[in-house]
N, C-alpha and C positions, 0 to 999 in steps of 0.2 A: 705383203699382199694380205697376210693372215689378219692383220689388224683392219683391213678395209673390210673383209668378209664380215670379223665380230660386229664391226659397227654396223654394216648392213642389217645383220639379223637384230641388232638393238634397235635400229631405226624402225623395222618392221613391227617389233614388240611394241614400241612406243606407240607407233601409228595406230595399232589395234586397239592398244589402250585408250588412247585418246577418242577414236570411234565410239569404243564402248561407253567411255563417260558421257561423251556429247550427247548421245541419242536419249539419253534421261533427263539432260539438264538444259539450261540455256548457253548459248554460247559464252555469254559473258560471266557466267558464273566461275568463282575463284578456282575451282578444282579443273576445270576445261581451261581456263587460260595458263595454270601452271603446267599442265601436261603439253598444252602447245608449245608454251615456253622451252621445256625440257627437248621437246621433238625438233624445234629450232635450233637447240644448241647442238645437238648431234648431228642436226643435217648440215649445219655450218662446219664442225670439226670433220665432217666426210668430204664436204667440198673442200676444206683446207689441205687435206690429206690429198685427194685427188690433184689439186694444183701443185703439191711439192713432188709428187710422184713424177708429174710431167716434165718439171725442169731438169 
């Protein structure tokens, strides 16, 4: 359970960072794309943890 809470905090932090970067740059800017990809990785990990917890 602790891992899920920590991962949720990381996701929120990354989401905030992505919004901050994207407000000043094009959505196709490499920095925006990298931040988006990092957020995707965290979200996928979170989804996997939830899936494994339900089993």
